NUDRENGU-452503 format. One record per residue (C-alpha): x, y, z; residue number from 1; residue in one letter. Coordinates in pm, 1 decimal, decimal comma, padded with zeros to 6 digits, always signed. Each point is the difference from the previous one (the first is absolute). Layout:
% residues N
{atom {X Y Z} NUM 'A'};
...
END
This chain:
% residues 231
{atom {+11396,0 +17528,1 +18867,1} 1 'M'};
{atom {-00302,1 +00129,5 -00183,1} 2 'L'};
{atom {+00063,1 +00100,3 -00365,4} 3 'S'};
{atom {-00222,3 +00241,4 -00180,7} 4 'I'};
{atom {-00002,3 +00100,3 -00363,0} 5 'A'};
{atom {-00131,7 +00370,3 -00025,7} 6 'L'};
{atom {-00131,6 +00093,5 -00348,3} 7 'T'};
{atom {-00228,3 +00236,3 -00189,1} 8 'G'};
{atom {-00016,1 +00191,4 -00319,0} 9 'G'};
{atom {+00154,3 +00319,9 -00085,6} 10 'I'};
{atom {-00111,0 +00291,7 +00221,9} 11 'G'};
{atom {-00165,2 -00217,8 +00270,0} 12 'C'};
{atom {+00233,7 +00091,3 +00288,1} 13 'G'};
{atom {+00238,1 -00298,2 +00036,4} 14 'K'};
{atom {+00297,3 +00219,7 +00102,3} 15 'S'};
{atom {-00207,6 +00202,5 +00250,5} 16 'A'};
{atom {-00130,4 -00330,3 +00141,6} 17 'S'};
{atom {+00343,5 -00160,3 +00056,5} 18 'T'};
{atom {+00123,8 +00320,8 +00158,3} 19 'Q'};
{atom {-00294,2 -00015,3 +00247,3} 20 'L'};
{atom {+00075,4 -00369,2 +00075,4} 21 'F'};
{atom {+00362,5 +00094,4 +00075,3} 22 'Y'};
{atom {-00104,1 +00289,0 +00225,1} 23 'Q'};
{atom {-00231,2 -00223,2 +00195,5} 24 'L'};
{atom {+00261,7 -00267,2 +00036,2} 25 'A'};
{atom {+00256,2 +00251,5 +00121,0} 26 'S'};
{atom {-00206,7 +00110,4 +00299,8} 27 'K'};
{atom {+00135,1 -00116,9 +00334,7} 28 'P'};
{atom {-00333,3 -00165,6 +00073,0} 29 'T'};
{atom {-00011,2 -00203,4 -00324,7} 30 'S'};
{atom {-00051,8 -00369,5 +00065,9} 31 'L'};
{atom {+00192,4 -00105,6 -00314,5} 32 'C'};
{atom {+00323,2 +00068,9 -00185,3} 33 'K'};
{atom {-00027,5 +00072,4 -00370,9} 34 'L'};
{atom {+00213,9 -00003,4 -00308,2} 35 'E'};
{atom {-00107,0 +00143,9 -00332,5} 36 'I'};
{atom {+00126,1 -00111,9 -00342,7} 37 'I'};
{atom {-00091,5 +00228,2 -00285,6} 38 'D'};
{atom {+00008,3 -00143,4 -00356,4} 39 'A'};
{atom {+00016,6 +00355,2 -00144,3} 40 'D'};
{atom {+00314,4 +00075,6 +00197,5} 41 'I'};
{atom {+00156,7 -00327,3 -00092,0} 42 'I'};
{atom {-00077,8 +00077,7 -00382,4} 43 'A'};
{atom {+00159,2 +00344,7 +00027,5} 44 'R'};
{atom {+00300,1 -00145,9 +00173,7} 45 'H'};
{atom {+00041,8 -00256,5 -00281,7} 46 'L'};
{atom {+00033,2 +00283,0 -00248,1} 47 'L'};
{atom {+00233,4 +00209,6 +00209,2} 48 'S'};
{atom {+00378,2 +00035,7 -00020,1} 49 'G'};
{atom {+00217,7 -00020,5 -00294,1} 50 'S'};
{atom {+00088,0 -00276,3 -00248,9} 51 'L'};
{atom {+00368,3 +00101,4 +00058,5} 52 'D'};
{atom {-00013,0 -00023,4 +00380,0} 53 'E'};
{atom {-00248,1 -00281,7 +00088,1} 54 'N'};
{atom {+00139,3 -00343,9 +00089,3} 55 'Y'};
{atom {-00065,4 -00237,8 -00289,0} 56 'S'};
{atom {-00159,3 -00258,6 +00242,6} 57 'Q'};
{atom {-00253,5 +00246,2 +00136,8} 58 'S'};
{atom {-00380,6 +00013,8 -00087,6} 59 'L'};
{atom {+00040,9 +00370,0 -00083,3} 60 'S'};
{atom {+00274,2 -00060,0 -00252,8} 61 'Y'};
{atom {-00203,9 -00286,0 -00153,9} 62 'S'};
{atom {-00302,3 +00219,3 -00041,1} 63 'A'};
{atom {+00194,5 +00296,0 -00150,4} 64 'L'};
{atom {+00177,7 -00227,8 -00235,1} 65 'K'};
{atom {-00317,7 -00161,5 -00128,5} 66 'E'};
{atom {-00164,2 +00354,1 -00022,0} 67 'V'};
{atom {+00293,3 +00092,3 -00216,6} 68 'Q'};
{atom {-00022,2 -00299,6 -00219,0} 69 'Q'};
{atom {-00378,9 +00050,0 -00043,2} 70 'L'};
{atom {-00013,2 +00379,6 -00067,7} 71 'F'};
{atom {+00344,4 +00086,3 -00100,8} 72 'G'};
{atom {+00286,2 +00221,6 +00157,4} 73 'S'};
{atom {-00154,9 +00322,0 -00104,2} 74 'E'};
{atom {-00217,5 +00003,6 +00316,3} 75 'I'};
{atom {+00314,8 -00007,6 +00212,0} 76 'F'};
{atom {+00229,4 +00306,7 +00058,6} 77 'D'};
{atom {+00364,7 -00012,0 -00061,6} 78 'N'};
{atom {+00077,4 -00121,0 +00349,3} 79 'K'};
{atom {-00226,9 -00301,1 -00020,2} 80 'G'};
{atom {-00298,4 +00137,7 +00186,8} 81 'Y'};
{atom {-00356,3 -00073,9 -00122,8} 82 'L'};
{atom {-00179,3 +00332,2 -00115,3} 83 'Q'};
{atom {-00335,1 -00089,4 +00149,4} 84 'R'};
{atom {-00191,0 +00270,7 -00191,5} 85 'D'};
{atom {+00119,9 -00162,2 -00330,1} 86 'K'};
{atom {-00104,7 -00341,1 +00119,7} 87 'L'};
{atom {-00341,8 +00143,1 +00112,8} 88 'R'};
{atom {-00067,4 +00158,1 -00332,5} 89 'S'};
{atom {+00102,0 -00322,3 -00175,8} 90 'L'};
{atom {-00236,9 -00219,3 +00189,6} 91 'I'};
{atom {-00291,3 +00248,9 -00004,5} 92 'F'};
{atom {+00030,0 +00008,8 -00377,1} 93 'S'};
{atom {-00014,3 -00380,6 -00048,8} 94 'S'};
{atom {-00199,9 -00257,1 +00180,2} 95 'K'};
{atom {+00236,0 -00270,9 -00142,5} 96 'E'};
{atom {+00292,8 +00176,6 +00164,9} 97 'K'};
{atom {-00187,9 +00048,0 +00326,1} 98 'K'};
{atom {-00073,4 -00374,7 +00007,9} 99 'D'};
{atom {+00356,8 -00073,9 -00078,1} 100 'Q'};
{atom {+00120,8 +00210,1 +00297,8} 101 'L'};
{atom {-00256,6 -00160,7 +00242,0} 102 'E'};
{atom {+00092,3 -00344,0 -00116,4} 103 'S'};
{atom {+00359,6 +00077,4 +00093,3} 104 'L'};
{atom {-00055,8 +00178,3 +00325,6} 105 'L'};
{atom {-00285,7 -00195,5 +00170,3} 106 'H'};
{atom {+00189,8 -00329,7 +00038,7} 107 'P'};
{atom {+00310,5 +00195,1 +00148,1} 108 'L'};
{atom {-00235,8 +00200,2 +00232,3} 109 'V'};
{atom {-00167,1 -00325,9 +00131,8} 110 'Y'};
{atom {+00344,4 -00166,3 +00036,5} 111 'Q'};
{atom {+00102,9 +00294,6 +00232,2} 112 'A'};
{atom {-00338,9 -00006,5 +00186,2} 113 'I'};
{atom {+00010,7 -00356,5 +00075,7} 114 'F'};
{atom {+00372,9 +00006,1 +00093,5} 115 'S'};
{atom {-00083,9 +00282,6 +00246,3} 116 'Q'};
{atom {-00286,0 -00196,2 +00149,3} 117 'M'};
{atom {+00216,7 -00315,2 +00040,7} 118 'S'};
{atom {+00265,7 +00217,3 +00183,9} 119 'E'};
{atom {-00268,6 +00127,0 +00239,7} 120 'I'};
{atom {-00114,3 -00342,3 +00066,0} 121 'I'};
{atom {+00347,3 -00118,0 +00061,0} 122 'A'};
{atom {+00065,8 +00283,2 +00253,2} 123 'R'};
{atom {-00321,6 -00092,7 +00170,0} 124 'N'};
{atom {+00121,9 -00353,4 +00046,8} 125 'N'};
{atom {+00350,1 +00087,2 +00139,3} 126 'L'};
{atom {+00054,5 -00157,0 +00348,8} 127 'P'};
{atom {-00049,8 +00241,7 +00300,0} 128 'D'};
{atom {-00151,7 +00246,4 -00243,7} 129 'N'};
{atom {-00280,0 +00238,3 +00112,1} 130 'N'};
{atom {-00183,2 -00049,5 -00327,3} 131 'K'};
{atom {+00083,2 +00329,9 -00182,3} 132 'P'};
{atom {-00312,4 -00022,2 -00223,5} 133 'C'};
{atom {-00359,8 -00110,6 +00075,5} 134 'D'};
{atom {-00149,1 +00142,5 -00329,2} 135 'I'};
{atom {+00137,3 +00063,9 -00347,4} 136 'V'};
{atom {-00187,4 +00211,1 -00242,2} 137 'I'};
{atom {+00100,9 -00023,9 -00365,1} 138 'V'};
{atom {-00138,3 +00288,3 -00213,6} 139 'A'};
{atom {-00048,6 -00131,7 -00358,1} 140 'I'};
{atom {-00197,5 +00221,2 -00234,0} 141 'P'};
{atom {-00044,3 -00260,1 -00268,3} 142 'L'};
{atom {-00052,2 -00304,8 +00223,0} 143 'L'};
{atom {-00278,7 -00163,7 -00197,7} 144 'F'};
{atom {+00145,8 +00098,1 -00334,7} 145 'E'};
{atom {+00329,9 -00165,6 +00070,0} 146 'T'};
{atom {-00067,5 -00301,4 +00229,3} 147 'L'};
{atom {-00248,5 -00277,2 -00028,5} 148 'D'};
{atom {-00224,0 -00093,2 +00302,7} 149 'Q'};
{atom {+00205,2 -00312,7 +00094,6} 150 'A'};
{atom {+00330,3 +00202,4 +00039,0} 151 'I'};
{atom {-00180,9 +00273,2 +00192,0} 152 'I'};
{atom {-00151,6 -00251,8 +00234,7} 153 'A'};
{atom {+00343,9 -00171,3 +00047,3} 154 'K'};
{atom {+00181,3 +00312,5 +00107,5} 155 'H'};
{atom {-00264,2 +00223,7 +00166,6} 156 'F'};
{atom {-00263,7 -00061,5 +00280,9} 157 'D'};
{atom {-00205,1 +00291,8 -00094,7} 158 'R'};
{atom {-00057,3 +00227,5 -00304,4} 159 'V'};
{atom {-00096,9 +00353,1 +00099,6} 160 'L'};
{atom {-00154,9 +00211,1 -00276,4} 161 'L'};
{atom {-00005,0 +00380,2 +00030,3} 162 'I'};
{atom {-00303,5 +00105,0 -00221,4} 163 'D'};
{atom {-00163,3 +00308,0 -00130,6} 164 'V'};
{atom {-00248,9 +00045,7 -00291,8} 165 'P'};
{atom {+00153,7 +00074,8 -00343,6} 166 'T'};
{atom {-00104,4 +00360,0 -00004,8} 167 'E'};
{atom {+00204,8 +00063,4 +00317,5} 168 'I'};
{atom {+00301,1 -00181,4 -00135,7} 169 'Q'};
{atom {-00004,2 +00224,9 -00312,4} 170 'V'};
{atom {-00045,9 +00313,5 +00216,4} 171 'E'};
{atom {+00266,0 -00077,6 +00258,4} 172 'R'};
{atom {+00251,6 -00128,8 -00253,6} 173 'S'};
{atom {-00042,7 +00290,6 -00225,1} 174 'S'};
{atom {+00066,8 +00242,1 +00283,3} 175 'Q'};
{atom {+00287,8 -00202,1 +00133,6} 176 'R'};
{atom {+00188,7 -00071,9 -00319,0} 177 'D'};
{atom {-00099,4 +00287,9 -00213,4} 178 'N'};
{atom {-00132,9 -00252,7 -00263,6} 179 'N'};
{atom {-00308,7 +00055,1 -00205,9} 180 'S'};
{atom {-00319,6 -00197,1 +00088,9} 181 'A'};
{atom {+00045,5 -00183,1 -00340,3} 182 'E'};
{atom {+00346,1 -00113,6 +00100,3} 183 'Q'};
{atom {-00122,3 -00124,5 +00343,1} 184 'I'};
{atom {-00301,8 -00180,5 -00156,9} 185 'R'};
{atom {+00244,3 -00163,5 -00244,6} 186 'S'};
{atom {+00208,8 -00133,2 +00297,9} 187 'I'};
{atom {-00314,7 -00112,6 +00181,1} 188 'I'};
{atom {-00121,6 -00194,3 -00309,1} 189 'N'};
{atom {+00331,6 -00180,4 -00021,2} 190 'N'};
{atom {-00032,0 -00113,9 +00357,7} 191 'Q'};
{atom {-00232,0 -00282,8 +00125,6} 192 'I'};
{atom {-00348,2 +00121,0 +00050,7} 193 'D'};
{atom {-00131,5 +00117,7 +00322,6} 194 'R'};
{atom {-00259,7 -00265,7 +00052,3} 195 'Q'};
{atom {+00261,6 -00273,5 -00040,7} 196 'T'};
{atom {+00209,1 +00154,1 +00271,3} 197 'R'};
{atom {-00302,1 +00028,2 +00232,5} 198 'L'};
{atom {-00082,4 -00367,3 -00054,9} 199 'K'};
{atom {+00361,7 -00116,0 +00063,8} 200 'Q'};
{atom {+00085,5 +00205,5 +00306,3} 201 'A'};
{atom {-00028,1 -00136,3 +00360,3} 202 'D'};
{atom {-00024,4 +00349,6 +00154,8} 203 'D'};
{atom {-00124,6 +00314,7 -00164,4} 204 'I'};
{atom {+00047,1 +00375,2 +00102,7} 205 'I'};
{atom {-00218,7 +00250,0 -00171,2} 206 'D'};
{atom {+00220,0 +00301,8 -00027,7} 207 'N'};
{atom {-00259,1 +00243,3 -00147,1} 208 'S'};
{atom {-00004,2 +00224,9 +00305,3} 209 'G'};
{atom {+00253,0 +00224,8 +00176,5} 210 'T'};
{atom {+00343,1 -00088,4 +00138,3} 211 'H'};
{atom {-00153,5 -00022,7 +00347,5} 212 'T'};
{atom {-00261,2 -00243,2 -00120,7} 213 'D'};
{atom {+00290,5 -00208,5 -00154,1} 214 'L'};
{atom {+00187,0 +00012,7 +00323,4} 215 'Y'};
{atom {-00285,5 -00126,9 +00198,5} 216 'E'};
{atom {-00050,8 -00288,7 -00235,7} 217 'K'};
{atom {+00369,5 -00094,4 -00004,1} 218 'I'};
{atom {+00022,9 +00029,4 +00374,7} 219 'D'};
{atom {-00295,8 -00249,9 +00038,6} 220 'E'};
{atom {+00149,1 -00242,1 -00239,7} 221 'L'};
{atom {+00338,7 +00027,0 +00152,5} 222 'W'};
{atom {-00139,0 -00109,9 +00332,9} 223 'Q'};
{atom {-00175,5 -00296,8 -00179,6} 224 'A'};
{atom {+00327,8 -00097,1 -00178,0} 225 'Y'};
{atom {+00190,9 +00009,6 +00334,4} 226 'C'};
{atom {-00258,7 -00229,0 +00152,2} 227 'H'};
{atom {+00044,2 -00238,6 -00288,1} 228 'L'};
{atom {+00378,8 +00016,0 +00035,4} 229 'A'};
{atom {+00004,4 -00079,0 +00359,8} 230 'K'};
{atom {-00227,6 -00313,8 -00032,3} 231 'Q'};
END
C-alpha cells in the first residue's frame, strides 16, 4: 500500500485536491483503490458530542474534558456541548491558548490517523482478501509543523505539497473564510514558511491556476501514484 501525506498552507487547495483524487479513484477505469484520512475532520470529530453523553474511554471525551480543564466550563453550553465560536474567539485572542489547544489536539489526531492506517493495512492483509486499498492519502495541513522528518518518513512513502504563492493564499482565504487579509497573513506567519515546505516535499502541485488546471495535474499524479502502488 502506498501512503501519501498531503499538505499545504492555508488557501492552497488541499480540500479541492483530495476531492479530485477521490473522484479519479471512483471511476470504473481507475487502476487503484483509495482511502482518504483527513486530519481536520478527525479534529472536528474530537471536539464533537457532549461531555454528558460521550463514553469516558473515547478520544472525543478525553479531548473535550481536557479542553474544559484548560479553558473552563463557560465555553460549554448547559448540555455539555462545546461552543465552538467561544473557543475560536479564545484562541484567536491568545497565542498561548492557541498553542495549548494544538498541544492537546495534535497527539490525539495523530493517534487516530495512525490507528486508521493500521486498520487499513490489517484489512489488506486478511486472507482471501481482494486488497480493499492500494493507496491511502492523509490530508494533514500542519504536517511539517507537527511531525519531524523521521516520523514522516516512517509512516509515509511520499509527501505531496499543494502550493500557491502567498498573495494567492491571502486572496483565496479572504474570499472563502470572510476574514481580513491581515488575519490571513497572521495565520500564514504562524505556519512553516513556504520555502521549507517546498524543500521537504517529494511531489509538488502548483495550484495557482484554474480548477481545470488542478484536475489535470491531479490526474497525472494519480496515474503515477497508481503505477508506484502496483510495483
